[in-house]
C-alpha positions in Angstrom: 0.2 0.0 -0.1 3.0 2.2 0.4 3.4 2.2 -3.3 0.2 4.3 -4.0 2.6 7.1 -2.1 5.3 6.2 -4.4 7.3 4.3 -1.7 9.0 1.1 -2.7 9.8 -0.7 0.7 11.0 -4.1 0.1 10.9 -7.0 2.6 14.3 -7.4 4.3 15.1 -10.5 6.4 16.9 -10.1 9.8 20.3 -11.7 10.4 20.4 -15.2 11.5 20.7 -14.4 15.1 17.5 -12.2 15.2 15.2 -14.3 12.9 12.7 -14.2 15.8 12.3 -10.5 15.9 9.5 -8.8 13.9 10.2 -5.2 12.7 9.4 -2.9 10.0 13.1 -2.6 8.8 13.7 0.0 6.1 17.1 1.1 4.4 17.5 4.3 3.0 20.1 6.1 1.1 22.7 8.3 2.8 21.3 11.4 1.3 17.8 11.0 2.8 16.5 14.0 4.1 14.6 14.9 7.4 11.8 16.0 5.2 11.5 12.6 3.3 11.7 10.8 6.6 9.1 12.7 8.0 7.1 12.2 4.9 7.6 8.5 5.0 6.4 8.3 8.6 3.2 10.1 7.4 2.4 7.9 4.5 3.3 4.9 6.8 0.6 6.2 9.6 -1.8 6.9 6.7 -1.6 3.1 5.5 -2.0 1.8 9.0 -5.0 3.8 9.5 -6.2 2.5 5.8 -5.3 -1.2 6.9 -7.5 -0.7 10.3 -10.5 0.1 8.4 -10.5 -2.9 6.2 -12.4 -5.8 7.3 -10.6 -8.7 8.8 -10.4 -11.8 6.5 -11.4 -14.9 8.6 -9.8 -18.3 7.7 -11.4 -21.7 7.0 -10.1 -22.9 10.6 -11.8 -20.0 12.4 -15.0 -20.4 10.4 -15.3 -23.9 11.6 -15.5 -22.7 15.1 -17.9 -19.9 14.3 -21.0 -21.7 15.5 -22.0 -23.2 18.7 -24.3 -26.1 19.4 -26.8 -25.5 22.3 -29.4 -28.0 23.1 -29.4 -29.3 19.4 -29.8 -26.0 17.7 -27.0 -23.9 16.2 -26.3 -20.7 17.7 -24.1 -18.3 15.8 -21.8 -16.1 17.8 -22.3 -12.3 18.1 -19.9 -10.0 16.2 -18.5 -8.9 19.6 -17.8 -12.5 20.5 -16.0 -13.2 17.4 -13.8 -9.9 17.7 -12.9 -10.9 21.3 -11.8 -14.4 20.2 -9.7 -13.1 17.4 -8.2 -10.3 19.6 -7.3 -12.9 22.2 -5.8 -15.1 19.6 -3.5 -12.4 18.3 -2.7 -11.1 21.7 -1.6 -14.7 22.5 0.3 -14.7 19.2 2.1 -11.8 19.8 3.0 -12.5 23.4 4.4 -15.9 22.4 6.8 -14.4 20.0 7.8 -11.5 22.3 11.1 -11.7 23.7 12.1 -10.6 27.3 15.7 -9.4 26.5 17.2 -6.1 27.8 18.7 -4.1 24.9 
């Protein structure tokens, strides 16, 4: 989505001893000005806000657990229950990947 603002930000891998760290790593030229850095930051913020407005994609695994059976009848989860379930899953995913190393 940064391409819509004329930015090309390739995906760089981390060094072998830091493969478990997840960051946005951008390599810039030596003559990259402060003004361009501010513009890049503003454009990244715009893209993040745009991504927040997009609907979440639900995988097939999550769809299978989307309904509950209660007394032989199928009851769909509310939107709030589904959002909480997704949020909890993401929180667990992020916390499991975090390192507790002092820099």
